[in-house]
N, C-alpha and C positions, 0 to 999 in steps of 0.2 A: 507277361512281364518285361521289363527292361533291367539289364545288370548293372553293376555298379558303375557310377561316373568316373569318366576319366577327365583328362585336360579339356577335350572339346566340349564334352557336357557341362563341367564348370563354366565353361565360356558362355555357354547357350543361358545359365542363370543369370550372367550379368546382362545378358541382351535378351531378357525375358520380354515376351511379346506379349506387351499389353496394349489393347486398343485405344489408340490416340496416347499411346505413351510419352512421357516427359523423356526422349531418347537420349537428351543431354545428361541424365541425373545417374547417379551411381544406384546400385540396389537400397543402399541403405537410405538414401535421401528418398527413394520413393516410398519405402517402408515409412518414413518418417510424416511423408507428406500424407499418404492414405490415411495411417494412424489418427492425423491431426484432425483430418477432414470428418473421419468415423467419429471420433470423441465430440464433434460438436455439431455431429448432424441431428437433424429433427428424428429421424429413423430411430437412432438408439435411444434418445430421450423418451418415445413413445414404447420402447420396450420397459424401461425401469417404472413408467407409468402404468403399464400393461400388468406388470408383477406386483406392483402396491395395490393396484384396486383388486387385485385375484385376492389378494391377503386383507382385504376390507379396510385398507388404510387410504382413504380417499381423501380428499383436499379439505372436506368439512371440518376435519379432526385438526388443521391447522388454525381453523377461524379465529379471529378474536373479537369480542363484543365492543362496538365502537358507539358513540353517540357525538351529536354536534356541539362541541365547545364554545366556550363564550367568545371566541374570536371567529367562529362560523367554520371552523376547521375540524375534521373528525379526531377523538381520542378514544383510547381505551379505557373503557370503564369495569371496573371490578364489581361493581352492586348490583348488576344486573345479571339475571340468568343467561348461560352460554351453553345451551345445551348441543351437542356434536352428535347428530343422529345418522350413523352410517348402515346404509341399507346395502348389502352385498347382490346386488344386481349382476354385476359382472362375474362375481364367483359362479353364481346360480347359472347363469348362461353358458359360461366355458364348461363349466362340469355336465351340462345339459348336453352340449355338442360333442363333447369326447365320450360321455357315456354310450348316447344314442349310436355313435358311429363304431366306436371302440371298446364298447362295454361288453360285447362277447368276442370270442375269440376268433382269428381269422381261420377261413375255411381254404386251404390249399390244394389245388386240383391238377391232377397232371397223369398221364396214362402209365409213364414209366414208375413201377412201384419203388424199385431200388432208389429212385431220384427221390420219390415222395418220404420214403422212409429218413433220407438224409438231410432234406429239407424240415422233417417234423424234428429232428433231434436239434437242428438250429433253432427252430421257433417254438421253443419251449416256453414256460410259463414267465420265466426272466424277461425272453425276448418280448411277450405280450403285453408284459407291465410296461417295459420300457416304451412300447408303442402308445400306450396311454399317456404314460409321461409326456411323451414327445409330442401328442396331441394337444395337451393342455399348454406346452410351451409355445407350439405354432399358434395357436389361438390367442395367447395372451401378448405374443410379441411378433406375431406376422410369420416368423420362419422359426425352424428348429434346426439344429445341425447334429449329426451322427459322424464319428472320428471310427473308422476302420484299423485295427490293429491285432496284432497276436500277443497274447498274455503271456505271464511267465511259464505256463505249460505248453504253450504253443498251439493253444486253442484260438480260433477265429473269433475275435470279440467286438462289439460295437459299444461305444461309449457316447452318451449324449452330452452334448457341450453346453455351455451358457452362450445364448444367442448373441449376446453383447461383447463376448470375447471374439466372436468371428467377424473377421472382415473378408469377404470374398471378392475377387477380382474377376468378373465374368467375361467371357470369351464372346457372348452374343447378349443382344438387346432383350431377348426373352429369357434370360438368366436360367438357361439350361446347361451350359458347358463352362467349366471353371477353366480359368488361366492359372491361377494362384489362389492361395489362401493365407490371409496373415491373421495370428493369434495373439492378440493381446490381452495379457492376464497376470494376475499377481499372487505370489506366495508367499508363506509365512516362514520365516528362517530365523533360528537361534543363533547369535554371535555372542557365546558364554553365556551370562544369565538373561541378557536380553534379546526380546523379540523384535523382529523389525520387519517390514512389509518390503518386498523386493518386486520391480515389476520386469516382466519378461515378455518378449515377442519372438514368435516362430513365423517363418516363412516357408510355406508349403508348397512344392509344383511338382512336375513329373519328374524331375531329376533328383529330389530328396527334400529334406530339410534343412533350413540355416535356424539357428537359436542365438539370441541377442539377449543381453541384461541391459536395461534403460540406467544409464550413468548420466545425470545431470541432463543436460540438452542433447546427449548422442547416444551411439549404440555402441556396446562393447560385445565381442564374441563370447558367449555362454561356454567358456572351457568346460566347466563342471557336468553340464549336462549332455556335452556334444555339440559344437559350435558348427560342425558340418556331419551330415548324417544321412543314411538312406532311408527309407521309409521303415523297413523293418529287417531282421537279421536270420538268415537261414543259418543251420547248424547242420552239418554233415560230417559226422564223425567228431575230430577234435579239431576241425576248421570251420570258421564262422565267416558267411560271406553276405555283404550288406545287398539289399534286393529292393527295387522300386516296383510298386504297381504302374502299371502304365495309364491308370487314372490316378487323379488325386483323391486322396483317400478321405473325403469328406463327402458326406451325403446330404443336401437340404431337402426340410421336409415344411411345406409352405401351408399356410391357411387358405390363401387365396393367390391367384395370379398376380396379385398386386402386392404382396406379401404385407398387407396392411393388418394390423391387429385390430381385435373386435373393439377394445377400449377407445380407439380412436374415434370411432363411429358413434358410440352413444354414451360418452363421457360428458357432455355438454348436459344430455339429459338426465343422466344419473346425478350429476351435481346440482341441477335445478330442483330434482327431488327431494334431496339430502337437505339442501339450503332451505326449502319452504317447510319442510317436515319440521326442522329445527327452530325456524323462525315461529312456527304455530305454538310450537311446546314451550318455547321463551314467552310468549303472549300470554300463555294460559297461566304461565308461572308467575310473570312480572306485573300483567295488568290485574286488578281487582276488577269485582263486578260492579263496581261506580267509583267516580272521583267525587271530591266534596267541594261544594263551593261556601265558604265562610265568611260571614259579615260582621265588623264590628269586633274583630278579635283582637284582644290587648296582649296576647302572650309575648313572650320576650322573645321568640326565636320561632320561625316556620317548623324547623327541625325538631323542637319541643312539642310541637301539634301532631307532627307525624307519628313521634313516639308515644305520645299518650293516646293516639286514635290505635295505634297496632298495638300496643301492651295492655291498655284499660279498655279498649273499645269506647270510649269517653273522649269528648272535646269541650274544653272549658273555654266559655266566651264570656264576655263582659255582657252588662245589662242592655238590653237592647240589639244586642249581636243575636246570630242564629247560623245555622249550617244545614245544608241542603244538598243530598245525592243526587248525583246525575248519572243514570246508568249507562255503562258503555256495552255496545253489542258488536261482537265480532261476526265478521261474514263468514259464517261456517259453510255456507251453501258453494260460494264463489271458492274456498279453499279446497272442499271435497271435489267440485267439478275439476278445478287445476290437477289436482294431484291424481284423478282417476285417468285424467288425460295424459298427464306425464307417464303413468305406468303403462298404459297401453303404448303409448309410443317407444318406450325403453325396449319391450317385447316385439314390438313391430319391425323397429330398424336393426335390433338386434337378433331378430329371426329366432325367436325361442317359443317355447310354450308358456303362457302365464296359465298355472293350474289353478289359480284363483278367479281368474277372470272369466270363464266360460261354464256354463252349466251344460254338461252334455248327458245328464240323468246317470241312473244308477246303473243302466244296461247300455252302454254306448253302442252303437252299430258302427260296422267297419267303416262306412263312408264318413260318419261324425269324426271319428279318429283320424284319419287319413287329412279330412280339412284341418282340423286342431293342430295337426304337425305337418303342414305342409310348409310352413316359411322353415321349419327346423330342417325338414327331409330335404329342400332346396340347397340350404346351405352346406348340409352334411355331404349331399351328391358332389358341389363342387370341392369341398375338402376332399372327398374320396378321390375326386379327378386327381389332384397334385398329389396326394399319396401314392396314387399308383404307378406316378411316374418315379416316385422317390423307390418306391419298391421294385422297380425294372433296374434303378442304379444298383440299389441292394442286391438282386440279383447277380449281377454281373460280379461283383466281388465273392460272393458264394459260390458261383459256378467255376471262377479261376481258382480259389480256393481247393476245390473238389477236383479239378484236373490236376492241381499240382501234388495233393496228397493223394489221391486213389487211381489217377491216370484215366479217369473216365469224362469224357466230353459230354455234358448236358446241356450245351450252349444252344442247341437246337430244338431242345426239348420244350413243347408247350407248357407253360404254367399260369394258373388264373387265381390270384387272389380275390377270394369274396368276402366283402364287407357284411357281416351279419347285424344290421342295425336294429336296436333294441327299442322297437316301437312297441306300444301295448296294442293288442288284438282282439276282435272279435272271435274268439278260438273255436266256440260252439258253430258258427256260421262256416268258418273255414273246415272244421272236421265234417261238417254236413255235407258241404261242396266236394270234399274229397271221397266220402261215401259214394255219392251221386256219381262220380267220374269212374268209377270201378268199371274195369272192362271196356272203356273208352280211351283212357289213358294209360300209359305203362305205369308199373309199380314204382319204378325209381322217380318219374315224374311226380307222383302222388306224394311218395314219402318226402321228396324236396320240399313240398309246399307244406308239410305238416308242422306246426307250431310247436311240437314238441321236440323235433329231431333237429340235433345242433351238427351231426357229422352223418350225412347221407351213406358214403361208403361204409362206413362201420355198422350202420341199421341195416343194411342190406345184407351185410354178412351175419348179424344177428338173426334175421329173418330166415336166411338158408339153413342154420345151424338149429334152429326152432323146429323147420319144417322137416330136416332129417331126426331130430329125436322124436318127433311125433310118429313117424313112419315106423321106427323102433319098436315105439310103443305098442303102435297097432300090430306090428309081427309078433309081438310076444302075447298080445292077447287072442289073436286069432291062430297062432301057429305059422304064421305066415302072413301075406299080404291080402287084406280083403278082396273079394271079385272086382275087375274092372279098376282097380287100385294100381296106375304106374307106379313103377319104381325110381322115381326121380333122385333118391338118395345115393344110388350106387348104378353107375355108368358100367363097371364090369359085369354085374350081373346081367344087364341089358344084352352086353356083347357075347354074354355065355349062352344066353337064350337064343340069340341069332344062330351060334352055332349048333 
């Protein structure tokens, strides 16, 4: 950690290193330029689309029914059906990916038991729930963000931020090192009995944070929140001292290396499916089975003819007149073929599993399941690679916190985060293979592969405890250990025998 910033460090804020920076600009001007670019960026726009489509509010819901008017231009019509059928493909695919990769708790493996216990306290149920929510945000928007801070009780905490609010200034093209972070957000405040929205902007770097309030077209220091502050405050007795992390306290969680949301890949396919399904529904509602050819009709108005036909199922014609029905045939086969292909394309390029599209039988084999889940597993593996990098950054903050609070240095300890993917398995085949491998592989390896085991170390402890209890029961039944039965449960007795 670095300590409170002085005049020299404050000068560094003004001279913040931004690759290709506009060196003649002030910090406030840089912030305004970056915020303006971000608010008009395509990337931020796709984040809003991703969230909207996940909530099943696609473009089809805004569609109006039009027809060619008398002048040849399209006009909105109100007497035709305007069904808006929204199909939640984006929601299903996002939930599928998050459930597959993060549906089960992470397994944290390290040889240092004290360290493992400390990590277990941090990675509690709330943390695992936050990881799932982060995964959903990352898939919907391409990237998700955590803010690292200390709560009022002094506990190390992590808050998931809205991706639209965070503007990262990267130091490298790979987007792995942060130069600074700008947060652009709005808050509701009360002025008397009136409620108003105030827009605020924060600038975070290694020297601390600067806070501003947007006033007109400019920025004013946010005196109420602390215009110039450190990352957090240490309390030592009656003294408080501002302190900064050596890193900027924001962690990026990416869906993929390109930070591209899922919706950007499949939106056109999902829109096409919604549009054609809605059009087909409109046709079924609007178009009758037949249209009518009328000759020598002396009615006063064509509208009256339509009313009589729809109301009385009767057409009144003059002498010598007639009416003939011409049947209309909808091309249902072409529609069905198009919709089936559209659905396949959505799952193909969205890398998901269409549970309606494949018949794998009542008892699918492990090979069939792996094939069915291959695309989903590929996407989840790429996402796992990005999340592993994020967990490495998260671990740095945790290790620094533990070092400052317990004076224990765990930075050199090896830690593995294992994502327990939630894929249906042929459990009977796996268990049979495990039984056949007894005596060939170690018990720990076999237990690791068992589909019912979620915590390998805990399961090994249970087995050891079960063996000791079984030995005690045998001792009670036989008045001692049976012949040729080793006393594995009590090492002290073995040592006594040797004496």
